[in-house]
N, CA, C and O of each residue as an XYZ file, in Angstrom:
784
protein
N      -8.182    -17.941    -26.993
C      -9.005    -17.739    -25.682
C      -8.093    -17.896    -24.555
O      -7.142    -18.678    -24.552
N      -8.368    -17.248    -23.754
C      -7.296    -17.269    -21.958
C      -7.533    -18.057    -21.519
O      -8.696    -18.454    -21.579
N      -6.635    -18.697    -20.868
C      -6.646    -19.766    -19.858
C      -7.164    -19.193    -18.935
O      -7.054    -17.974    -18.803
N      -7.961    -20.088    -17.952
C      -8.129    -19.913    -16.526
C      -6.878    -20.125    -15.744
O      -6.207    -21.136    -15.953
N      -6.532    -19.274    -14.890
C      -5.692    -19.516    -13.602
C      -5.756    -20.735    -13.306
O      -6.465    -21.566    -13.873
N      -4.893    -20.956    -12.242
C      -5.003    -21.903    -11.476
C      -5.653    -21.298    -10.023
O      -6.141    -20.181     -9.849
N      -5.511    -22.332     -9.103
C      -6.388    -21.857     -7.685
C      -5.276    -21.168     -7.073
O      -4.074    -21.312     -7.297
N      -5.924    -20.318     -6.185
C      -5.374    -19.107     -5.466
C      -4.126    -19.899     -4.474
O      -4.674    -20.915     -4.048
N      -3.355    -19.869     -4.189
C      -2.521    -20.401     -3.339
C      -2.168    -19.477     -2.053
O      -1.398    -19.712     -1.122
N      -2.911    -18.452     -2.288
C      -2.475    -17.501     -1.223
C      -3.696    -17.800     -0.110
O      -4.825    -17.746     -0.597
N      -3.610    -18.117      1.363
C      -4.681    -18.263      2.358
C      -5.277    -16.897      2.646
O      -4.577    -15.892      2.777
N      -6.628    -16.903      2.742
C      -7.276    -15.774      3.397
C      -6.579    -14.472      2.670
O      -6.229    -13.611      3.477
N      -6.324    -14.185      1.321
C      -5.986    -13.488      0.323
C      -6.856    -12.143      0.766
O      -6.065    -11.232      1.009
N      -8.001    -11.806      0.915
C      -9.008    -10.889      0.827
C      -9.738    -10.936      2.510
O     -10.927    -10.798      2.798
N      -8.654    -11.160      3.371
C      -8.729    -10.592      4.580
C     -10.170    -10.927      5.506
O     -10.463    -10.284      6.514
N     -10.759    -11.735      5.109
C     -12.093    -11.951      5.800
C     -12.228    -12.775      6.827
O     -13.349    -12.892      7.323
N     -11.312    -13.388      7.269
C     -11.260    -13.862      8.491
C      -9.887    -13.309      9.210
O      -8.850    -13.195      8.558
N      -9.989    -12.869     11.048
C     -11.110    -13.235     11.662
C     -12.166    -11.663     10.965
O     -11.753    -10.675     10.359
N     -13.503    -12.013     11.366
C     -14.406    -10.578     11.295
C     -13.915     -9.579     12.422
O     -14.012     -9.667     13.646
N     -13.313     -8.525     11.553
C     -13.155     -7.235     12.605
C     -14.351     -6.827     12.647
O     -15.311     -6.939     11.884
N     -14.083     -6.055     14.203
C     -15.075     -5.403     14.792
C     -14.683     -3.672     14.946
O     -15.195     -2.849     15.705
N     -13.625     -3.494     13.963
C     -13.114     -2.049     13.527
C     -12.792     -1.055     15.280
O     -12.703      0.171     15.340
N     -12.660     -2.133     16.654
C     -12.525     -1.882     17.652
C     -10.587     -1.313     17.456
O      -9.846     -2.284     17.608
N     -10.104     -0.471     17.273
C      -8.605     -0.123     16.699
C      -8.077     -0.777     18.463
O      -8.727     -0.920     19.499
N      -6.752     -1.016     18.149
C      -5.658     -1.259     19.406
C      -5.823     -2.487     19.727
O      -4.735     -2.769     20.230
N      -6.559     -3.546     19.776
C      -6.660     -4.999     20.024
C      -7.118     -5.710     18.739
O      -7.472     -5.268     17.646
N      -6.991     -7.011     19.249
C      -7.685     -7.825     18.328
C      -9.096     -8.230     18.319
O      -9.342     -8.592     19.469
N     -10.241     -8.359     17.519
C      -9.598     -8.972     15.946
C      -9.330     -7.855     15.197
O      -9.094     -8.205     14.041
N      -9.245     -6.410     15.369
C      -9.329     -5.330     14.573
C      -7.728     -5.062     14.436
O      -7.183     -4.813     13.361
N      -7.267     -5.124     15.299
C      -5.686     -4.477     15.100
C      -4.460     -5.809     15.676
O      -4.526     -6.278     16.812
N      -3.347     -6.272     14.587
C      -2.625     -7.236     15.111
C      -1.689     -6.713     15.053
O      -1.560     -5.754     14.291
N      -0.350     -7.304     16.107
C       0.999     -6.436     16.432
C       1.960     -7.630     15.783
O       1.719     -8.735     15.298
N       3.094     -6.902     16.001
C       4.067     -7.731     15.078
C       4.466     -8.953     16.311
O       4.690     -8.679     17.490
N       4.492    -10.520     15.633
C       4.695    -11.259     16.062
C       3.593    -12.153     16.421
O       3.653    -13.161     17.124
N       2.338    -11.518     15.698
C       1.062    -12.061     16.295
C       0.684    -12.676     14.646
O       1.115    -12.245     13.576
N      -0.296    -13.854     14.903
C      -0.728    -14.019     13.474
C      -2.487    -14.429     13.556
O      -3.089    -14.738     14.585
N      -3.079    -14.324     12.137
C      -4.145    -14.551     12.007
C      -4.480    -15.439     10.744
O      -3.545    -15.796     10.027
N      -5.685    -15.784     10.462
C      -5.910    -16.757      9.314
C      -5.097    -16.722      8.015
O      -5.660    -16.120      7.101
N      -3.521    -17.399      7.655
C      -2.901    -17.149      6.354
C      -1.414    -16.388      6.883
O      -0.254    -16.652      6.566
N      -1.919    -15.422      7.745
C      -0.640    -14.368      7.554
C      -0.230    -13.981      9.146
O      -0.997    -13.971     10.109
N       1.250    -13.657      9.130
C       1.570    -13.007     10.452
C       2.311    -11.666     10.613
O       3.185    -11.529      9.758
N       2.215    -10.782     11.356
C       2.213     -9.859     11.347
C       4.176     -9.745     11.469
O       4.740    -10.382     12.358
N       5.100     -8.770     10.351
C       6.449     -8.923     10.790
C       6.704     -7.826     11.777
O       7.480     -8.001     12.716
N       5.983     -6.554     11.559
C       6.670     -4.942     12.133
C       5.514     -4.425     12.287
O       4.615     -4.622     11.470
N       5.313     -3.432     13.731
C       4.490     -2.547     13.943
C       3.128     -3.198     14.473
O       2.978     -3.743     15.567
N       2.266     -3.046     13.573
C       0.897     -3.261     13.643
C       0.248     -2.858     12.211
O       0.600     -1.988     11.415
N      -0.848     -3.811     12.157
C      -1.611     -3.656     10.950
C      -3.225     -3.558     11.753
O      -3.565     -3.813     12.908
N      -3.927     -3.109     10.654
C      -5.569     -3.074     10.774
C      -6.744     -4.298      9.994
O      -6.448     -4.901      8.962
N      -7.744     -4.435     10.549
C      -8.230     -5.158      9.758
C      -9.724     -4.452      9.656
O     -10.541     -4.437     10.576
N      -9.901     -3.902      8.411
C     -10.975     -2.931      8.562
C     -12.111     -3.447      7.844
O     -11.865     -3.797      6.689
N     -13.379     -3.588      8.278
C     -14.541     -4.013      7.673
C     -15.243     -2.924      6.990
O     -15.101     -1.780      7.421
N     -16.112     -3.192      5.797
C     -17.007     -2.096      5.557
C     -17.931     -2.792      4.781
O     -17.703     -3.496      3.796
N     -19.056     -2.517      5.343
C     -20.657     -3.036      4.616
C     -20.820     -1.998      3.510
O     -21.758     -1.219      3.679
N     -20.102     -1.845      2.436
C     -20.531     -1.387      1.545
C     -19.679     -1.928     -0.153
O     -19.122     -3.018     -0.280
N     -19.764     -1.028     -1.112
C     -18.984     -1.757     -2.311
C     -17.512     -1.094     -2.044
O     -16.882     -0.912     -3.086
N     -17.041     -0.814     -1.193
C     -15.317     -0.090     -1.000
C     -14.355     -1.157     -1.361
O     -13.665     -0.921     -2.353
N     -14.135     -2.518     -0.627
C     -13.196     -3.410     -0.737
C     -13.548     -3.991     -2.276
O     -14.691     -4.268     -2.642
N     -12.600     -4.093     -2.928
C     -12.445     -4.869     -4.092
C     -13.197     -6.198     -3.892
O     -14.025     -6.479     -4.758
N     -12.985     -7.227     -2.658
C     -13.242     -8.389     -2.798
C     -13.584     -8.481     -0.984
O     -12.756     -8.303     -0.091
N     -14.844     -8.766     -0.849
C     -15.747     -9.250      0.338
C     -15.908     -8.157      0.895
O     -16.120     -7.136      0.240
N     -15.813     -8.176      2.626
C     -15.883     -6.828      3.416
C     -14.943     -6.625      3.841
O     -15.194     -5.709      4.624
N     -13.695     -6.878      3.921
C     -12.839     -6.665      4.701
C     -11.274     -6.439      3.893
O     -11.030     -7.181      2.942
N     -10.344     -5.495      4.273
C      -9.143     -5.202      3.845
C      -8.102     -4.786      4.699
O      -8.378     -4.352      5.817
N      -6.980     -4.863      4.319
C      -6.116     -4.433      5.690
C      -4.940     -3.253      5.362
O      -4.063     -3.236      4.498
N      -5.259     -2.375      6.312
C      -4.237     -0.853      6.605
C      -3.066     -1.299      7.398
O      -2.915     -1.479      8.606
N      -2.158     -1.448      6.213
C      -0.682     -1.726      6.481
C      -0.125     -0.968      7.798
O       0.565     -1.539      8.642
N      -0.526      0.438      7.867
C      -0.248      1.180      9.131
C      -1.310      1.359     10.125
O      -2.042      2.349     10.152
N      -1.396      0.046     11.212
C      -1.821      0.113     12.246
C      -2.127      0.922     13.014
O      -2.006      2.119     12.754
N      -2.609      0.470     14.174
C      -2.999      1.762     15.223
C      -2.437      1.399     16.607
O      -2.931      0.725     17.510
N      -1.287      2.027     16.513
C      -0.436      3.171     15.330
C       0.798      1.485     15.447
O       0.975      0.540     16.216
N       1.460      2.116     13.871
C       2.338      1.305     13.789
C       2.660      0.973     12.397
O       1.829      0.461     11.647
N       4.193      1.341     11.946
C       4.282      1.227     10.281
C       4.125     -0.276     10.296
O       4.864     -0.605     11.224
N       3.597     -1.359      9.811
C       3.595     -2.369      9.778
C       3.929     -3.705      8.457
O       4.420     -3.341      7.388
N       3.739     -4.576      8.596
C       4.009     -5.474      7.778
C       3.226     -7.377      7.773
O       2.857     -7.915      8.817
N       3.153     -7.960      6.590
C       2.567     -9.499      7.042
C       2.986     -9.897      6.036
O       3.210     -9.277      4.996
N       3.177    -11.397      6.375
C       4.059    -12.539      5.430
C       3.229    -14.057      5.341
O       2.678    -14.763      6.185
N       3.336    -14.110      4.605
C       2.293    -15.522      4.475
C       3.620    -16.875      3.759
O       4.289    -16.707      2.740
N       3.639    -17.500      4.218
C       4.533    -18.860      3.397
C       3.562    -19.614      2.687
O       2.648    -20.301      3.143
N       3.949    -19.348      1.261
C       3.130    -20.291      0.370
C       3.880    -21.545      0.149
O       5.111    -21.558      0.118
N       3.090    -22.689     -0.019
C       3.716    -23.746     -0.426
C       3.138    -24.033     -2.073
O       2.026    -23.826     -2.558
N       4.558    -24.667     -2.759
C       4.340    -24.713     -4.332
C       4.672    -25.417     -4.818
O       5.848    -25.485     -5.175
N       3.496    -26.573     -5.150
C       4.054    -27.963     -5.555
C       4.383    -28.208     -7.288
O       4.644    -29.293     -7.808
N       4.278    -26.788     -8.024
C       4.514    -27.255     -9.368
C       5.494    -25.881    -10.010
O       5.293    -24.671     -9.910
N       6.147    -26.328    -10.409
C       7.037    -24.866    -10.954
C       6.222    -24.366    -12.126
O       5.235    -24.909    -12.623
N       6.746    -23.357    -12.442
C       5.750    -22.314    -13.824
C       6.175    -20.835    -13.397
O       7.086    -20.503    -12.638
N       5.557    -20.295    -13.868
C       4.916    -19.035    -14.580
C       3.810    -18.714    -13.107
O       3.017    -19.642    -13.259
N       3.557    -18.314    -12.430
C       2.798    -17.641    -11.591
C       2.527    -16.343    -11.315
O       3.316    -15.627    -10.698
N       1.498    -15.990    -11.713
C       0.220    -14.289    -11.393
C       0.198    -13.954    -10.142
O      -0.676    -14.330     -9.361
N       1.371    -13.053     -9.780
C       0.994    -12.479     -8.322
C      -0.365    -11.038     -8.642
O      -0.322    -10.252     -9.589
N      -1.095    -11.059     -7.896
C      -1.466     -9.964     -8.283
C      -2.545     -9.302     -6.750
O      -3.005    -10.133     -5.967
N      -2.735     -8.206     -6.594
C      -3.196     -7.389     -5.727
C      -3.826     -6.074     -5.964
O      -3.834     -5.733     -7.147
N      -4.470     -5.080     -4.936
C      -5.189     -4.321     -5.097
C      -4.956     -3.606     -3.826
O      -5.097     -3.865     -2.631
N      -4.354     -2.143     -4.864
C      -3.873     -1.444     -3.349
C      -4.958      0.186     -3.475
O      -5.767      0.548     -4.329
N      -4.508      0.776     -2.297
C      -5.444      1.863     -1.979
C      -4.435      2.512     -0.814
O      -3.381      2.044     -0.385
N      -5.088      3.688     -0.469
C      -4.902      4.533      0.773
C      -5.627      4.720      1.873
O      -6.791      4.657      1.478
N      -5.628      4.921      3.063
C      -6.585      5.126      4.099
C      -6.237      6.526      4.258
O      -5.198      7.077      4.622
N      -7.504      7.011      3.851
C      -7.663      8.714      3.524
C      -8.055      9.714      4.636
O      -9.203      9.504      5.028
N      -7.546     10.556      5.146
C      -7.749     11.400      6.001
C      -7.416     13.052      5.316
O      -7.284     13.149      4.096
N      -7.326     14.013      6.006
C      -7.419     15.588      4.992
C      -6.561     15.625      5.138
O      -5.966     15.668      4.061
N      -5.385     15.656      6.644
C      -4.171     16.160      6.913
C      -3.251     15.412      6.179
O      -2.370     16.064      5.619
N      -3.239     13.775      6.000
C      -2.400     13.274      5.081
C      -2.748     12.821      3.928
O      -2.750     11.635      3.599
N      -3.110     13.906      3.154
C      -3.611     13.443      1.475
C      -2.370     14.326      1.158
O      -2.653     14.930      0.123
N      -1.018     14.709      1.611
C      -0.624     14.764      0.767
C       1.038     14.308      0.813
O       2.002     14.728      0.173
N       0.909     13.222      1.901
C       1.761     11.907      1.572
C       1.631     10.695      0.770
O       0.509     10.252      0.527
N       2.369     10.294      0.470
C       2.337      8.908     -0.722
C       2.283      8.205      0.124
O       2.902      8.265      1.186
N       1.158      7.052     -0.398
C       1.801      5.697      0.631
C       2.106      4.659     -0.517
O       1.571      4.286     -1.561
N       3.465      4.333      0.357
C       4.212      3.394     -0.309
C       4.377      1.772      0.443
O       4.344      1.605      1.662
N       4.513      0.935     -0.321
C       4.797     -0.230      0.349
C       5.744     -1.156     -1.261
O       5.915     -1.093     -2.478
N       6.162     -2.124      0.299
C       7.339     -2.953     -1.002
C       6.603     -4.196     -0.987
O       5.866     -4.427     -0.028
N       6.724     -5.099     -2.018
C       5.718     -6.072     -2.127
C       7.257     -7.481     -3.238
O       7.621     -7.614     -4.406
N       7.662     -8.278     -1.605
C       8.452     -9.608     -2.303
C       8.015    -10.960     -2.000
O       7.565    -11.290     -0.902
N       8.151    -11.715     -2.968
C       7.858    -12.924     -3.090
C       9.707    -13.907     -2.929
O      10.471    -13.973     -3.892
N       9.967    -14.403     -1.822
C      11.271    -14.934     -2.112
C      11.136    -16.347     -1.614
O      10.239    -16.770     -0.885
N      12.101    -16.982     -2.085
C      12.293    -18.167     -2.032
C      13.012    -18.908     -0.505
O      13.639    -18.174      0.259
N      12.879    -20.032     -0.271
C      13.184    -20.359      1.390
C      14.446    -20.113      1.744
O      14.802    -20.235      2.916
N      15.519    -19.626      0.483
C      17.156    -19.189      0.906
C      17.223    -17.473      0.941
O      18.254    -16.801      0.905
N      15.694    -16.927      1.028
C      15.803    -15.699      1.208
C      16.058    -14.971     -0.248
O      16.079    -13.749     -0.397
N      16.208    -15.741     -1.081
C      15.996    -14.852     -2.782
C      15.113    -14.240     -3.239
O      13.993    -14.749     -3.187
N      15.289    -12.888     -3.871
C      14.104    -12.180     -4.249
C      13.344    -12.918     -5.640
O      14.079    -12.769     -6.616
N      12.422    -13.463     -5.888
C      11.962    -13.531     -7.075
C      11.162    -12.261     -7.511
O      11.068    -12.121     -8.730
N      10.570    -11.310     -6.730
C       9.888    -10.176     -6.951
C      10.130     -9.146     -5.547
O       9.980     -9.413     -4.355
N      10.582     -7.822     -6.248
C      10.749     -7.034     -4.684
C      10.767     -5.830     -5.266
O      11.860     -5.526     -5.744
N       9.785     -4.938     -5.397
C       9.250     -3.892     -5.623
C       8.497     -3.068     -4.570
O       7.935     -3.480     -3.555
N       8.625     -1.605     -5.111
C       7.566     -0.595     -4.175
C       6.550     -0.335     -5.223
O       6.624     -0.228     -6.447
N       5.481     -0.258     -4.283
C       3.905     -0.037     -4.708
C       3.931      1.417     -4.389
O       4.540      1.616     -3.339
N       3.452      2.544     -4.971
C       2.855      3.789     -4.682
C       1.547      3.925     -4.718
O       1.031      3.244     -5.604
N       0.703      4.652     -3.985
C      -0.492      5.065     -4.417
C      -0.506      6.746     -3.635
O      -0.161      6.983     -2.477
N      -0.959      7.653     -4.555
C      -1.071      9.176     -4.169
C      -2.489      9.453     -3.612
O      -3.482      9.575     -4.329
N      -2.485      9.541     -2.256
C      -3.977      9.864     -1.781
C      -4.778     10.945     -2.404
O      -6.003     11.033     -2.479
N      -3.579     12.000     -2.971
C      -4.145     13.335     -3.368
C      -5.238     13.402     -5.108
O      -5.739     14.382     -5.660
N      -5.248     12.269     -5.418
C      -5.519     11.923     -6.152
C      -7.358     11.963     -6.232
O      -8.003     11.603     -5.247
N      -8.000     12.402     -7.408
C      -9.607     13.158     -7.068
C     -10.496     12.022     -6.598
O     -11.397     12.196     -5.778
N     -10.099     10.412     -7.357
C     -10.987      9.836     -7.073
C     -10.625      8.849     -5.907
O      -9.820      9.480     -5.222
N     -10.818      7.627     -5.346
C     -10.852      7.042     -4.564
C     -10.449      5.591     -4.641
O     -10.074      4.823     -3.756
N     -10.684      5.365     -6.362
C     -10.816      3.713     -6.884
C      -9.399      3.337     -6.362
O      -8.470      4.112     -6.134
N      -9.433      1.772     -6.198
C      -8.389      0.623     -5.538
C      -7.491      0.850     -7.662
O      -7.819      1.205     -8.795
N      -6.254      0.306     -6.853
C      -5.474      0.075     -7.857
C      -5.448     -0.970     -8.298
O      -5.476     -1.645     -7.269
N      -5.392     -2.096     -9.624
C      -4.971     -3.679     -9.412
C      -3.720     -3.755    -10.029
O      -3.522     -2.970    -10.957
N      -2.874     -4.496     -9.727
C      -1.376     -4.796     -9.996
C      -1.401     -6.435    -10.553
O      -2.388     -7.104    -10.248
N      -0.549     -6.930    -11.188
C      -0.340     -8.082    -11.321
C       1.099     -8.569    -11.930
O       1.586     -7.844    -12.798
N       1.407     -9.075    -11.762
C       3.154     -9.393    -12.091
C       3.391    -10.983    -12.201
O       3.485    -11.718    -11.219
N       3.473    -11.395    -13.512
C       4.377    -12.570    -14.019
C       5.200    -12.842    -12.817
O       5.365    -12.017    -11.919
N       5.676    -13.956    -12.835
C       7.069    -14.317    -11.622
C       7.398    -15.554    -12.385
O       6.486    -16.199    -12.902
N       8.487    -15.880    -12.476
C       8.973    -17.431    -12.490
C       9.185    -18.300    -11.224
O       9.952    -17.812    -10.394
N       8.640    -19.496    -10.936
C       9.073    -20.029     -9.764
C       9.341    -21.442    -10.028
O       8.622    -22.439    -10.105
N      10.588    -21.225    -10.143
C      11.543    -22.551    -10.470
C      11.854    -23.732    -10.294
O      12.368    -24.519    -11.089
N      11.358    -23.960     -8.598
C      10.963    -25.361     -8.689
C       9.858    -25.504     -7.032
O       9.359    -24.560     -6.419
N       9.760    -27.040     -6.683
C       8.949    -26.987     -5.958
C       9.305    -26.758     -4.506
O      10.306    -27.278     -4.012
N       8.327    -25.827     -3.694
C       9.289    -25.950     -2.214
C       8.187    -24.478     -1.581
O       7.253    -23.986     -2.214
N       8.641    -24.075     -0.278
C       7.883    -23.209      0.467
C       8.862    -21.789      0.209
O      10.077    -21.620      0.321
N       7.485    -20.656     -0.278
C       7.970    -19.480     -0.594
C       7.467    -18.524      0.251
O       6.499    -18.812      0.954
N       7.983    -17.395      0.302
C       7.416    -15.852      1.337
C       6.919    -14.944      0.799
O       7.783    -14.310      0.195
N       5.805    -14.463      0.676
C       4.928    -13.803      0.351
C       4.675    -12.639      1.369
O       3.819    -12.672      2.254
N       5.654    -11.468      1.087
C       4.781    -10.163      2.330
C       4.657     -8.999      1.306
O       5.009     -8.894      0.131
N       3.988     -8.108      2.230
C       3.571     -6.765      1.932
C       4.046     -6.291      3.507
O       3.892     -6.778      4.627
N       4.915     -4.687      2.792
C       5.548     -4.249      4.120
C       5.400     -2.628      3.764
O       5.918     -2.174      2.744
N       4.757     -1.913      4.558
C       4.576     -0.363      4.759
C       5.452      0.257      4.909
O       5.948      0.261      6.036
N       6.150      1.202      3.675
C       7.559      2.147      3.806
C       6.695      3.571      4.195
O       7.284      4.616      4.472
N       5.453      3.469      4.177
C       4.869      5.487      4.796
C       5.130      5.461      6.223
O       4.413      4.943      7.079
N       6.270      6.096      6.402
C       6.788      6.750      7.476
C       6.310      8.552      7.667
O       6.973      9.515      7.285
N       5.192      8.570      8.256
C       4.989     10.099      8.707
C       4.321     10.374     10.104
O       3.099     10.251     10.187
N       4.864     10.644     10.920
C       4.433     10.620     12.122
C       2.958     11.248     12.496
O       2.240     10.802     13.391
N       2.671     12.254     11.733
C       1.017     12.541     11.766
C      -0.151     11.674     11.563
O      -1.205     11.682     12.198
N       0.284     10.739     10.335
C      -0.332      9.772      9.749
C      -0.028      8.144     10.103
O      -0.411      7.211      9.398
N       0.894      7.993     11.593
C       0.970      6.358     11.243
C       0.146      5.283     11.328
O       0.399      4.081     11.246
N      -0.915      5.890     11.511
C      -2.229      4.695     11.281
C      -3.234      5.040     10.274
O      -4.454      4.874     10.263
N      -2.356      5.605      9.361
C      -3.104      5.775      7.726
C      -2.411      5.500      6.665
O      -1.897      6.451      6.075
N      -2.211      4.084      6.132
C      -1.460      3.557      5.711
C      -1.754      3.543      4.444
O      -2.222      4.505      3.835
N      -1.406      2.057      3.801
C      -1.426      1.785      2.343
C      -2.320      0.648      2.783
O      -2.160     -0.106      3.743
N      -3.341      0.677      1.846
C      -4.323     -0.614      1.855
C      -4.305     -1.585      0.891
O      -3.979     -1.265     -0.253
N      -4.659     -2.949      1.207
C      -4.257     -3.829      0.331
C      -5.342     -5.002      0.261
O      -5.738     -5.245      1.401
N      -5.857     -5.683     -0.553
C      -6.982     -6.470     -0.565
C      -6.711     -7.358     -2.159
O      -5.915     -7.090     -3.058
N      -7.796     -8.563     -2.042
C      -7.711     -9.631     -2.950
C      -6.190     -9.755     -3.678
O      -5.721     -9.490     -4.784
N      -5.685    -10.328     -2.372
C      -4.136    -10.845     -3.151
C      -4.319    -12.487     -3.233
O      -4.907    -13.260     -2.477
N      -3.473    -12.741     -4.633
C      -3.379    -13.764     -4.881
C      -2.519    -14.565     -5.838
O      -2.495    -13.996     -6.930
N      -1.948    -15.455     -5.826
C      -0.770    -16.080     -6.603
C      -1.368    -17.158     -7.301
O      -2.058    -18.006     -6.736
N      -1.107    -17.149     -8.591
C      -2.086    -18.518     -9.187
C      -1.183    -18.700    -10.914
O      -0.864    -17.860    -11.754
N      -1.039    -20.040    -10.856
C      -0.389    -20.482    -12.225
C      -0.698    -20.549    -13.201
O      -1.764    -21.107    -13.460
N       0.229    -19.919    -14.353
C      -1.063    -19.299    -15.535
C      -0.366    -20.337    -16.014
O       0.856    -20.487    -16.000
N      -1.458    -21.272    -16.572
C      -1.059    -22.090    -17.684
C      -0.746    -21.900    -18.834
O      -1.266    -21.066    -19.576
N       0.325    -22.808    -19.168
C       1.290    -22.637    -20.448
C       0.615    -22.965    -21.643
O       0.158    -24.094    -21.817
N       0.481    -21.718    -22.802
C      -0.302    -21.666    -23.862
C      -0.592    -22.977    -24.645
O       0.370    -23.745    -24.626
N      -1.447    -23.331    -25.184
C      -1.599    -24.463    -26.070
C      -0.602    -24.454    -27.119
O      -0.621    -25.446    -27.848
N       0.407    -23.420    -27.405
C       0.694    -23.594    -28.658
C       2.230    -23.882    -28.139
O       3.061    -23.966    -29.043
N       2.664    -24.028    -26.913
C       3.575    -24.710    -25.979
C       3.246    -25.624    -26.254
O       3.784    -26.127    -27.239
N       2.079    -26.441    -25.490
C       1.999    -27.900    -25.608
C       1.629    -28.593    -26.738
O       1.424    -29.807    -26.768
N       1.534    -27.758    -27.760
C       1.420    -28.384    -29.431
C       3.270    -28.493    -29.591
O       3.832    -29.474    -30.078
N       3.805    -27.577    -29.199
C       5.373    -27.986    -29.789
C       5.668    -28.704    -29.030
O       6.530    -29.486    -29.433
N       5.318    -28.860    -27.928
C       6.386    -30.096    -26.899
C       5.679    -31.662    -27.449
O       6.460    -32.613    -27.490
N       4.251    -31.891    -27.850
C       4.294    -32.601    -28.927
C       4.816    -33.318    -29.930
O       5.045    -34.515    -30.101
N       4.996    -32.074    -30.731
C       5.739    -32.229    -31.764
C       7.166    -32.677    -31.492
O       7.699    -33.547    -32.182
N       7.637    -32.212    -30.714
C       9.417    -32.323    -30.525
C       9.240    -33.840    -29.844
O      10.256    -34.532    -29.783
N       8.130    -34.318    -29.389
C       8.317    -35.561    -28.650
C       7.900    -36.629    -30.057
O       8.195    -37.803    -29.830
N       7.427    -36.442    -31.092
C       7.055    -37.138    -32.151
C       8.065    -37.262    -33.009
O       8.155    -38.240    -33.751
N       9.346    -35.812    -32.992
C      10.272    -35.914    -33.766
C      11.172    -37.045    -33.186
O      11.708    -37.884    -33.910
N      11.274    -37.017    -32.113
C      11.986    -38.108    -31.231
C      11.541    -39.546    -31.503
O      12.037    -40.476    -30.867
């Protein structure tokens, strides 16, 4: 049987706070480089917190468009890790759709770095808005975090197309959770202790 993952270390990973009023270009909907909202700091450009009252967001009512109004944005969060181990990073990705921009792939870089700026994960993720459905893509990757300390998780838009600088990649339901060691590994460890 699969073990339950540890608690989510990401603060406000579903972007439910602050409550957005969908009035672009100002807080609490649009946040600019250097500004912070619960858990997150904007690293470049701007981002939009979008609120929907339907089933579109995968978790809660809000999600983030990494291309704000306007701006090619990014966000970062410092995560405190108290236990070394394998951690599962997971998130949902979609695209802000507009007819003029259906031909432009939405891309973003996702990074997890240690306090020295060394990458533990650095990958580009892509969403093709020309696809017939508008479903969210769910990603997960297991990352070895070797020691206790502060780590930086960031999501940065690399979608740069002037006609659509306010329709970028969407993210929601961001999690970083400890993956429990399998029972077999625990049993093996107990056996080795017995031999000693």
